[in-house]
All heavy atoms as a GROMACS GRO file, in nm:
protein
  518
    1MET      N    1   0.084  -0.117   0.000
    1MET     CA    2   0.000   0.000   0.000
    1MET      C    3   0.090   0.124   0.000
    1MET      O    4   0.180   0.136   0.081
    1MET     CB    5  -0.088  -0.003   0.125
    1MET     CG    6  -0.183   0.113   0.132
    1MET     SD    7  -0.308   0.089   0.259
    1MET     CE    8  -0.242   0.193   0.386
    2PRO      N    9   0.064   0.221  -0.093
    2PRO     CA   10   0.149   0.341  -0.096
    2PRO      C   11   0.125   0.428   0.026
    2PRO      O   12   0.020   0.428   0.087
    2PRO     CB   13   0.105   0.412  -0.225
    2PRO     CG   14  -0.028   0.356  -0.258
    2PRO     CD   15  -0.036   0.219  -0.196
    3CYS      N   16   0.227   0.508   0.058
    3CYS     CA   17   0.217   0.601   0.171
    3CYS      C   18   0.118   0.711   0.136
    3CYS      O   19   0.107   0.751   0.020
    3CYS     CB   20   0.352   0.663   0.201
    3CYS     SG   21   0.471   0.545   0.263
    4PRO      N   22   0.048   0.764   0.234
    4PRO     CA   23  -0.043   0.875   0.206
    4PRO      C   24   0.036   0.999   0.166
    4PRO      O   25   0.149   1.017   0.207
    4PRO     CB   26  -0.115   0.898   0.339
    4PRO     CG   27  -0.026   0.838   0.441
    4PRO     CD   28   0.050   0.727   0.374
    5LYS      N   29  -0.027   1.080   0.084
    5LYS     CA   30   0.035   1.203   0.039
    5LYS      C   31   0.046   1.300   0.156
    5LYS      O   32  -0.049   1.321   0.230
    5LYS     CB   33  -0.048   1.265  -0.072
    5LYS     CG   34   0.022   1.364  -0.156
    5LYS     CD   35  -0.065   1.400  -0.272
    5LYS     CE   36   0.019   1.462  -0.380
    5LYS     NZ   37  -0.058   1.497  -0.495
    6VAL      N   38   0.162   1.358   0.174
    6VAL     CA   39   0.185   1.451   0.284
    6VAL      C   40   0.150   1.592   0.236
    6VAL      O   41   0.202   1.636   0.133
    6VAL     CB   42   0.333   1.447   0.330
    6VAL    CG1   43   0.358   1.551   0.437
    6VAL    CG2   44   0.367   1.308   0.377
    7PRO      N   45   0.062   1.663   0.307
    7PRO     CA   46   0.028   1.799   0.264
    7PRO      C   47   0.148   1.892   0.280
    7PRO      O   48   0.222   1.882   0.377
    7PRO     CB   49  -0.086   1.840   0.356
    7PRO     CG   50  -0.073   1.752   0.475
    7PRO     CD   51  -0.006   1.624   0.427
    8VAL      N   52   0.165   1.979   0.184
    8VAL     CA   53   0.273   2.078   0.190
    8VAL      C   54   0.222   2.196   0.270
    8VAL      O   55   0.114   2.249   0.244
    8VAL     CB   56   0.313   2.123   0.048
    8VAL    CG1   57   0.418   2.231   0.054
    8VAL    CG2   58   0.361   2.004  -0.032
    9PRO      N   59   0.296   2.239   0.373
    9PRO     CA   60   0.247   2.350   0.454
    9PRO      C   61   0.236   2.478   0.374
    9PRO      O   62   0.312   2.501   0.281
    9PRO     CB   63   0.354   2.364   0.563
    9PRO     CG   64   0.469   2.286   0.518
    9PRO     CD   65   0.424   2.189   0.413
   10GLN      N   66   0.140   2.559   0.409
   10GLN     CA   67   0.122   2.687   0.345
   10GLN      C   68   0.234   2.780   0.389
   10GLN      O   69   0.274   2.779   0.506
   10GLN     CB   70  -0.012   2.746   0.385
   10GLN     CG   71  -0.070   2.836   0.283
   10GLN     CD   72  -0.212   2.875   0.320
   10GLN    OE1   73  -0.251   2.869   0.435
   10GLN    NE2   74  -0.287   2.915   0.222
   11ILE      N   75   0.286   2.857   0.298
   11ILE     CA   76   0.397   2.947   0.328
   11ILE      C   77   0.346   3.090   0.322
   11ILE      O   78   0.282   3.130   0.225
   11ILE     CB   79   0.512   2.927   0.228
   11ILE    CG1   80   0.564   2.784   0.237
   11ILE    CG2   81   0.623   3.027   0.252
   11ILE    CD1   82   0.657   2.746   0.128
   12ARG      N   83   0.373   3.165   0.426
   12ARG     CA   84   0.330   3.305   0.431
   12ARG      C   85   0.451   3.393   0.462
   12ARG      O   86   0.532   3.357   0.544
   12ARG     CB   87   0.227   3.323   0.541
   12ARG     CG   88   0.101   3.246   0.518
   12ARG     CD   89  -0.001   3.282   0.624
   12ARG     NE   90  -0.122   3.208   0.597
   12ARG     CZ   91  -0.171   3.114   0.676
   12ARG    NH1   92  -0.110   3.084   0.789
   12ARG    NH2   93  -0.281   3.052   0.645
   13CYS      N   94   0.457   3.507   0.394
   13CYS     CA   95   0.559   3.605   0.430
   13CYS      C   96   0.513   3.676   0.555
   13CYS      O   97   0.396   3.707   0.571
   13CYS     CB   98   0.578   3.706   0.317
   13CYS     SG   99   0.664   3.640   0.176
   14ARG      N  100   0.605   3.702   0.646
   14ARG     CA  101   0.572   3.772   0.768
   14ARG      C  102   0.696   3.846   0.816
   14ARG      O  103   0.806   3.820   0.772
   14ARG     CB  104   0.522   3.678   0.876
   14ARG     CG  105   0.623   3.573   0.915
   14ARG     CD  106   0.567   3.481   1.022
   14ARG     NE  107   0.658   3.376   1.054
   14ARG     CZ  108   0.766   3.387   1.131
   14ARG    NH1  109   0.796   3.500   1.185
   14ARG    NH2  110   0.844   3.284   1.154
   15THR      N  111   0.675   3.936   0.907
   15THR     CA  112   0.788   4.005   0.967
   15THR      C  113   0.862   3.909   1.058
   15THR      O  114   0.801   3.837   1.135
   15THR     CB  115   0.739   4.127   1.046
   15THR    OG1  116   0.668   4.213   0.957
   15THR    CG2  117   0.854   4.202   1.108
   16VAL      N  118   0.991   3.906   1.047
   16VAL     CA  119   1.074   3.818   1.128
   16VAL      C  120   1.122   3.896   1.249
   16VAL      O  121   1.166   4.010   1.236
   16VAL     CB  122   1.195   3.767   1.045
   16VAL    CG1  123   1.285   3.681   1.130
   16VAL    CG2  124   1.147   3.692   0.923
   17PRO      N  125   1.114   3.837   1.370
   17PRO     CA  126   1.162   3.909   1.489
   17PRO      C  127   1.305   3.960   1.469
   17PRO      O  128   1.390   3.890   1.416
   17PRO     CB  129   1.157   3.803   1.598
   17PRO     CG  130   1.055   3.705   1.552
   17PRO     CD  131   1.065   3.705   1.401
   18GLY      N  132   1.327   4.083   1.508
   18GLY     CA  133   1.460   4.142   1.494
   18GLY      C  134   1.474   4.227   1.370
   18GLY      O  135   1.565   4.307   1.359
   19ASN      N  136   1.384   4.210   1.274
   19ASN     CA  137   1.387   4.295   1.155
   19ASN      C  138   1.316   4.426   1.185
   19ASN      O  139   1.240   4.437   1.279
   19ASN     CB  140   1.318   4.227   1.037
   19ASN     CG  141   1.401   4.116   0.978
   19ASN    OD1  142   1.513   4.092   1.020
   19ASN    ND2  143   1.346   4.047   0.881
   20ALA      N  144   1.339   4.523   1.100
   20ALA     CA  145   1.271   4.652   1.114
   20ALA      C  146   1.121   4.630   1.095
   20ALA      O  147   1.080   4.543   1.018
   20ALA     CB  148   1.326   4.749   1.011
   21PRO      N  149   1.038   4.708   1.164
   21PRO     CA  150   0.893   4.694   1.148
   21PRO      C  151   0.852   4.706   1.001
   21PRO      O  152   0.897   4.795   0.930
   21PRO     CB  153   0.836   4.810   1.230
   21PRO     CG  154   0.943   4.842   1.329
   21PRO     CD  155   1.073   4.810   1.259
   22GLY      N  156   0.772   4.611   0.956
   22GLY     CA  157   0.723   4.613   0.818
   22GLY      C  158   0.818   4.552   0.718
   22GLY      O  159   0.783   4.534   0.602
   23GLU      N  160   0.941   4.523   0.756
   23GLU     CA  161   1.037   4.462   0.664
   23GLU      C  162   0.993   4.318   0.637
   23GLU      O  163   0.956   4.245   0.727
   23GLU     CB  164   1.177   4.463   0.724
   23GLU     CG  165   1.283   4.416   0.627
   23GLU     CD  166   1.424   4.427   0.686
   23GLU    OE1  167   1.439   4.488   0.791
   23GLU    OE2  168   1.515   4.372   0.624
   24ARG      N  169   1.000   4.279   0.512
   24ARG     CA  170   0.954   4.145   0.476
   24ARG      C  171   1.072   4.051   0.455
   24ARG      O  172   1.185   4.094   0.437
   24ARG     CB  173   0.868   4.152   0.349
   24ARG     CG  174   0.740   4.231   0.375
   24ARG     CD  175   0.654   4.246   0.254
   24ARG     NE  176   0.604   4.122   0.201
   24ARG     CZ  177   0.491   4.062   0.241
   24ARG    NH1  178   0.420   4.115   0.337
   24ARG    NH2  179   0.450   3.952   0.183
   25ILE      N  180   1.042   3.924   0.457
   25ILE     CA  181   1.144   3.821   0.435
   25ILE      C  182   1.204   3.841   0.296
   25ILE      O  183   1.132   3.861   0.199
   25ILE     CB  184   1.082   3.681   0.446
   25ILE    CG1  185   1.035   3.657   0.589
   25ILE    CG2  186   1.180   3.573   0.403
   25ILE    CD1  187   0.955   3.530   0.607
   26SER      N  188   1.336   3.834   0.284
   26SER     CA  189   1.402   3.854   0.154
   26SER      C  190   1.436   3.723   0.085
   26SER      O  191   1.460   3.722  -0.035
   26SER     CB  192   1.528   3.938   0.172
   26SER     OG  193   1.616   3.871   0.259
   27SER      N  194   1.439   3.613   0.158
   27SER     CA  195   1.461   3.481   0.098
   27SER      C  196   1.407   3.377   0.194
   27SER      O  197   1.376   3.406   0.310
   27SER     CB  198   1.609   3.457   0.070
   27SER     OG  199   1.682   3.452   0.190
   28LEU      N  200   1.394   3.255   0.146
   28LEU     CA  201   1.334   3.149   0.226
   28LEU      C  202   1.414   3.021   0.210
   28LEU      O  203   1.449   2.984   0.098
   28LEU     CB  204   1.190   3.127   0.182
   28LEU     CG  205   1.110   3.021   0.256
   28LEU    CD1  206   1.087   3.064   0.401
   28LEU    CD2  207   0.978   2.999   0.187
   29SER      N  208   1.444   2.956   0.320
   29SER     CA  209   1.506   2.824   0.319
   29SER      C  210   1.408   2.725   0.380
   29SER      O  211   1.353   2.750   0.487
   29SER     CB  212   1.636   2.822   0.400
   29SER     OG  213   1.732   2.904   0.340
   30VAL      N  214   1.386   2.614   0.310
   30VAL     CA  215   1.297   2.509   0.359
   30VAL      C  216   1.381   2.385   0.383
   30VAL      O  217   1.456   2.342   0.295
   30VAL     CB  218   1.186   2.478   0.256
   30VAL    CG1  219   1.096   2.366   0.306
   30VAL    CG2  220   1.105   2.603   0.224
   31VAL      N  221   1.370   2.328   0.503
   31VAL     CA  222   1.443   2.206   0.536
   31VAL      C  223   1.342   2.094   0.551
   31VAL      O  224   1.248   2.104   0.630
   31VAL     CB  225   1.523   2.222   0.667
   31VAL    CG1  226   1.597   2.094   0.701
   31VAL    CG2  227   1.620   2.339   0.656
   32LEU      N  228   1.359   1.989   0.471
   32LEU     CA  229   1.271   1.873   0.478
   32LEU      C  230   1.347   1.756   0.539
   32LEU      O  231   1.438   1.702   0.476
   32LEU     CB  232   1.223   1.833   0.338
   32LEU     CG  233   1.138   1.931   0.261
   32LEU    CD1  234   1.111   1.879   0.121
   32LEU    CD2  235   1.007   1.955   0.334
   33PRO      N  236   1.313   1.716   0.661
   33PRO     CA  237   1.375   1.596   0.716
   33PRO      C  238   1.319   1.474   0.644
   33PRO      O  239   1.200   1.469   0.613
   33PRO     CB  240   1.333   1.598   0.864
   33PRO     CG  241   1.212   1.684   0.868
   33PRO     CD  242   1.220   1.779   0.753
   34ALA      N  243   1.404   1.379   0.613
   34ALA     CA  244   1.359   1.261   0.538
   34ALA      C  245   1.431   1.137   0.585
   34ALA      O  246   1.550   1.139   0.612
   34ALA     CB  247   1.385   1.283   0.388
   35HIS      N  248   1.356   1.029   0.596
   35HIS     CA  249   1.412   0.898   0.627
   35HIS      C  250   1.315   0.795   0.572
   35HIS      O  251   1.199   0.793   0.610
   35HIS     CB  252   1.432   0.880   0.777
   35HIS     CG  253   1.492   0.747   0.812
   35HIS    ND1  254   1.624   0.719   0.788
   35HIS    CD2  255   1.438   0.636   0.866
   35HIS    CE1  256   1.649   0.594   0.828
   35HIS    NE2  257   1.538   0.543   0.874
   36ASN      N  258   1.361   0.714   0.480
   36ASN     CA  259   1.274   0.615   0.414
   36ASN      C  260   1.151   0.680   0.350
   36ASN      O  261   1.040   0.631   0.363
   36ASN     CB  262   1.231   0.507   0.513
   36ASN     CG  263   1.348   0.425   0.562
   36ASN    OD1  264   1.448   0.408   0.491
   36ASN    ND2  265   1.339   0.375   0.683
   37GLU      N  266   1.171   0.790   0.284
   37GLU     CA  267   1.061   0.866   0.223
   37GLU      C  268   1.057   0.852   0.071
   37GLU      O  269   0.997   0.932   0.002
   37GLU     CB  270   1.074   1.015   0.258
   37GLU     CG  271   1.085   1.045   0.405
   37GLU     CD  272   0.960   1.013   0.484
   37GLU    OE1  273   0.853   0.993   0.426
   37GLU    OE2  274   0.971   1.006   0.608
   38GLU      N  275   1.119   0.749   0.017
   38GLU     CA  276   1.131   0.734  -0.128
   38GLU      C  277   0.996   0.741  -0.200
   38GLU      O  278   0.986   0.794  -0.310
   38GLU     CB  279   1.200   0.602  -0.165
   38GLU     CG  280   1.342   0.590  -0.117
   38GLU     CD  281   1.351   0.538   0.027
   38GLU    OE1  282   1.248   0.496   0.084
   38GLU    OE2  283   1.462   0.540   0.082
   39LEU      N  284   0.893   0.686  -0.139
   39LEU     CA  285   0.763   0.678  -0.206
   39LEU      C  286   0.692   0.811  -0.216
   39LEU      O  287   0.609   0.830  -0.305
   39LEU     CB  288   0.673   0.576  -0.134
   39LEU     CG  289   0.723   0.432  -0.133
   39LEU    CD1  290   0.628   0.344  -0.052
   39LEU    CD2  291   0.735   0.379  -0.276
   40ILE      N  292   0.722   0.905  -0.128
   40ILE     CA  293   0.649   1.032  -0.130
   40ILE      C  294   0.737   1.154  -0.152
   40ILE      O  295   0.686   1.263  -0.174
   40ILE     CB  296   0.567   1.052   0.000
   40ILE    CG1  297   0.660   1.060   0.122
   40ILE    CG2  298   0.462   0.946   0.016
   40ILE    CD1  299   0.591   1.107   0.248
   41LEU      N  300   0.868   1.135  -0.150
   41LEU     CA  301   0.957   1.250  -0.156
   41LEU      C  302   0.944   1.327  -0.287
   41LEU      O  303   0.937   1.451  -0.288
   41LEU     CB  304   1.102   1.206  -0.134
   41LEU     CG  305   1.202   1.317  -0.107
   41LEU    CD1  306   1.161   1.402   0.012
   41LEU    CD2  307   1.340   1.258  -0.084
   42ARG      N  308   0.937   1.257  -0.399
   42ARG     CA  309   0.927   1.326  -0.529
   42ARG      C  310   0.802   1.413  -0.534
   42ARG      O  311   0.808   1.530  -0.573
   42ARG     CB  312   0.927   1.226  -0.643
   42ARG     CG  313   0.919   1.294  -0.781
   42ARG     CD  314   0.913   1.193  -0.894
   42ARG     NE  315   1.028   1.106  -0.895
   42ARG     CZ  316   1.138   1.125  -0.966
   42ARG    NH1  317   1.148   1.231  -1.043
   42ARG    NH2  318   1.237   1.041  -0.962
   43ASP      N  319   0.686   1.358  -0.496
   43ASP     CA  320   0.562   1.435  -0.499
   43ASP      C  321   0.566   1.553  -0.402
   43ASP      O  322   0.521   1.662  -0.433
   43ASP     CB  323   0.441   1.347  -0.467
   43ASP     CG  324   0.407   1.250  -0.578
   43ASP    OD1  325   0.453   1.272  -0.692
   43ASP    OD2  326   0.334   1.153  -0.550
   44THR      N  327   0.621   1.530  -0.284
   44THR     CA  328   0.630   1.636  -0.184
   44THR      C  329   0.716   1.751  -0.234
   44THR      O  330   0.677   1.868  -0.227
   44THR     CB  331   0.687   1.581  -0.052
   44THR    OG1  332   0.600   1.478  -0.003
   44THR    CG2  333   0.700   1.690   0.053
   45VAL      N  334   0.832   1.719  -0.289
   45VAL     CA  335   0.923   1.823  -0.339
   45VAL      C  336   0.862   1.894  -0.460
   45VAL      O  337   0.870   2.016  -0.472
   45VAL     CB  338   1.062   1.765  -0.371
   45VAL    CG1  339   1.149   1.867  -0.442
   45VAL    CG2  340   1.130   1.716  -0.244
   46THR      N  341   0.798   1.820  -0.547
   46THR     CA  342   0.734   1.880  -0.665
   46THR      C  343   0.628   1.982  -0.622
   46THR      O  344   0.625   2.095  -0.671
   46THR     CB  345   0.670   1.772  -0.754
   46THR    OG1  346   0.773   1.685  -0.801
   46THR    CG2  347   0.598   1.833  -0.872
   47GLU      N  348   0.542   1.944  -0.528
   47GLU     CA  349   0.439   2.036  -0.479
   47GLU      C  350   0.500   2.156  -0.407
   47GLU      O  351   0.454   2.269  -0.423
   47GLU     CB  352   0.342   1.964  -0.386
   47GLU     CG  353   0.249   1.870  -0.460
   47GLU     CD  354   0.146   1.809  -0.368
   47GLU    OE1  355   0.097   1.881  -0.277
   47GLU    OE2  356   0.115   1.692  -0.385
   48LEU      N  357   0.602   2.130  -0.329
   48LEU     CA  358   0.669   2.239  -0.258
   48LEU      C  359   0.729   2.339  -0.357
   48LEU      O  360   0.709   2.460  -0.344
   48LEU     CB  361   0.779   2.184  -0.167
   48LEU     CG  362   0.862   2.286  -0.091
   48LEU    CD1  363   0.774   2.366   0.006
   48LEU    CD2  364   0.974   2.217  -0.016
   49LEU      N  365   0.798   2.290  -0.458
   49LEU     CA  366   0.859   2.378  -0.558
   49LEU      C  367   0.754   2.456  -0.635
   49LEU      O  368   0.772   2.575  -0.664
   49LEU     CB  369   0.947   2.298  -0.654
   49LEU     CG  370   1.074   2.240  -0.594
   49LEU    CD1  371   1.147   2.154  -0.697
   49LEU    CD2  372   1.165   2.347  -0.540
   50GLU      N  373   0.643   2.392  -0.668
   50GLU     CA  374   0.536   2.463  -0.738
   50GLU      C  375   0.486   2.580  -0.653
   50GLU      O  376   0.464   2.690  -0.704
   50GLU     CB  377   0.421   2.368  -0.770
   50GLU     CG  378   0.451   2.272  -0.882
   50GLU     CD  379   0.344   2.166  -0.901
   50GLU    OE1  380   0.241   2.168  -0.828
   50GLU    OE2  381   0.361   2.079  -0.988
   51GLY      N  382   0.467   2.556  -0.524
   51GLY     CA  383   0.422   2.663  -0.435
   51GLY      C  384   0.525   2.773  -0.418
   51GLY      O  385   0.492   2.892  -0.421
   52LEU      N  386   0.651   2.735  -0.402
   52LEU     CA  387   0.757   2.834  -0.382
   52LEU      C  388   0.778   2.920  -0.506
   52LEU      O  389   0.808   3.039  -0.494
   52LEU     CB  390   0.888   2.764  -0.344
   52LEU     CG  391   0.894   2.703  -0.205
   52LEU    CD1  392   1.020   2.619  -0.189
   52LEU    CD2  393   0.886   2.810  -0.098
   53ARG      N  394   0.762   2.862  -0.622
   53ARG     CA  395   0.783   2.938  -0.746
   53ARG      C  396   0.678   3.045  -0.768
   53ARG      O  397   0.700   3.137  -0.847
   53ARG     CB  398   0.790   2.842  -0.865
   53ARG     CG  399   0.919   2.763  -0.866
   53ARG     CD  400   0.928   2.666  -0.982
   53ARG     NE  401   1.054   2.595  -0.978
   53ARG     CZ  402   1.067   2.464  -0.997
   53ARG    NH1  403   0.962   2.390  -1.026
   53ARG    NH2  404   1.185   2.407  -0.989
   54THR      N  405   0.565   3.036  -0.699
   54THR     CA  406   0.462   3.140  -0.712
   54THR      C  407   0.494   3.260  -0.624
   54THR      O  408   0.430   3.363  -0.637
   54THR     CB  409   0.323   3.086  -0.672
   54THR    OG1  410   0.322   3.054  -0.533
   54THR    CG2  411   0.285   2.965  -0.754
   55ARG      N  412   0.592   3.249  -0.537
   55ARG     CA  413   0.631   3.357  -0.448
   55ARG      C  414   0.734   3.446  -0.518
   55ARG      O  415   0.809   3.401  -0.603
   55ARG     CB  416   0.693   3.305  -0.318
   55ARG     CG  417   0.610   3.203  -0.246
   55ARG     CD  418   0.480   3.268  -0.196
   55ARG     NE  419   0.412   3.182  -0.103
   55ARG     CZ  420   0.299   3.118  -0.132
   55ARG    NH1  421   0.245   3.126  -0.250
   55ARG    NH2  422   0.240   3.044  -0.040
   56ALA      N  423   0.738   3.570  -0.480
   56ALA     CA  424   0.832   3.663  -0.542
   56ALA      C  425   0.955   3.678  -0.453
   56ALA      O  426   0.994   3.788  -0.417
   56ALA     CB  427   0.764   3.798  -0.563
   57LEU      N  428   1.017   3.566  -0.415
   57LEU     CA  429   1.139   3.574  -0.336
   57LEU      C  430   1.225   3.451  -0.364
   57LEU      O  431   1.175   3.346  -0.401
   57LEU     CB  432   1.108   3.585  -0.186
   57LEU     CG  433   1.049   3.464  -0.116
   57LEU    CD1  434   1.086   3.472   0.032
   57LEU    CD2  435   0.900   3.467  -0.126
   58PRO      N  436   1.356   3.467  -0.352
   58PRO     CA  437   1.446   3.355  -0.373
   58PRO      C  438   1.428   3.250  -0.263
   58PRO      O  439   1.392   3.283  -0.150
   58PRO     CB  440   1.586   3.416  -0.366
   58PRO     CG  441   1.571   3.560  -0.339
   58PRO     CD  442   1.427   3.591  -0.319
   59PHE      N  443   1.454   3.125  -0.298
   59PHE     CA  444   1.439   3.018  -0.200
   59PHE      C  445   1.541   2.909  -0.226
   59PHE      O  446   1.599   2.900  -0.335
   59PHE     CB  447   1.297   2.960  -0.204
   59PHE     CG  448   1.264   2.889  -0.334
   59PHE    CD1  449   1.295   2.756  -0.352
   59PHE    CD2  450   1.201   2.958  -0.436
   59PHE    CE1  451   1.265   2.692  -0.470
   59PHE    CE2  452   1.169   2.894  -0.555
   59PHE     CZ  453   1.201   2.760  -0.572
   60ASP      N  454   1.562   2.826  -0.124
   60ASP     CA  455   1.637   2.703  -0.142
   60ASP      C  456   1.569   2.595  -0.058
   60ASP      O  457   1.501   2.624   0.039
   60ASP     CB  458   1.785   2.719  -0.107
   60ASP     CG  459   1.810   2.761   0.037
   60ASP    OD1  460   1.742   2.855   0.081
   60ASP    OD2  461   1.894   2.701   0.103
   61VAL      N  462   1.583   2.472  -0.104
   61VAL     CA  463   1.523   2.356  -0.037
   61VAL      C  464   1.634   2.260  -0.002
   61VAL      O  465   1.715   2.223  -0.087
   61VAL     CB  466   1.419   2.288  -0.129
   61VAL    CG1  467   1.363   2.163  -0.062
   61VAL    CG2  468   1.307   2.384  -0.167
   62LEU      N  469   1.639   2.221   0.125
   62LEU     CA  470   1.738   2.125   0.171
   62LEU      C  471   1.666   1.999   0.217
   62LEU      O  472   1.574   2.007   0.300
   62LEU     CB  473   1.817   2.183   0.289
   62LEU     CG  474   1.885   2.317   0.265
   62LEU    CD1  475   1.935   2.374   0.396
   62LEU    CD2  476   1.998   2.300   0.167
   63ILE      N  477   1.704   1.886   0.164
   63ILE     CA  478   1.648   1.758   0.207
   63ILE      C  479   1.755   1.690   0.290
   63ILE      O  480   1.866   1.668   0.244
   63ILE     CB  481   1.609   1.672   0.086
   63ILE    CG1  482   1.506   1.747   0.002
   63ILE    CG2  483   1.554   1.538   0.134
   63ILE    CD1  484   1.478   1.685  -0.131
   64VAL      N  485   1.720   1.661   0.416
   64VAL     CA  486   1.818   1.614   0.512
   64VAL      C  487   1.779   1.475   0.560
   64VAL      O  488   1.668   1.454   0.609
   64VAL     CB  489   1.827   1.709   0.633
   64VAL    CG1  490   1.929   1.661   0.733
   64VAL    CG2  491   1.860   1.850   0.586
   65GLU      N  492   1.869   1.380   0.549
   65GLU     CA  493   1.850   1.246   0.604
   65GLU      C  494   1.860   1.260   0.755
   65GLU      O  495   1.965   1.293   0.809
   65GLU     CB  496   1.957   1.151   0.551
   65GLU     CG  497   1.969   1.021   0.624
   65GLU     CD  498   1.844   0.937   0.622
   65GLU    OE1  499   1.798   0.902   0.513
   65GLU    OE2  500   1.792   0.910   0.730
   66ASN      N  501   1.748   1.238   0.824
   66ASN     CA  502   1.748   1.262   0.969
   66ASN      C  503   1.767   1.134   1.050
   66ASN      O  504   1.770   1.139   1.173
   66ASN     CB  505   1.624   1.338   1.013
   66ASN     CG  506   1.497   1.256   1.001
   66ASN    OD1  507   1.496   1.150   0.941
   66ASN    ND2  508   1.390   1.308   1.055
   67GLY      N  509   1.774   1.019   0.986
   67GLY     CA  510   1.806   0.895   1.056
   67GLY      C  511   1.701   0.847   1.153
   67GLY      O  512   1.729   0.759   1.234
   68SER      N  513   1.581   0.901   1.147
   68SER     CA  514   1.480   0.857   1.243
   68SER      C  515   1.416   0.726   1.203
   68SER      O  516   1.424   0.680   1.094
   68SER     CB  517   1.371   0.964   1.257
   68SER     OG  518   1.304   0.988   1.136
   0.00000   0.00000   0.00000
């Protein structure tokens, strides 16, 4: 039986603590912990990239083997 599809969290721009009031995020890094995720990783990353590409800011995605 295939693994259920994991929903991609909604991403919102917001003021980050320590930034000047009203200053928006200038870039975004997404870290995806992964362990034995072969069956869903491609779909998850594809959906994540589709969502990130609609944003008007640079981004990077890191997939990390977390050994869990």
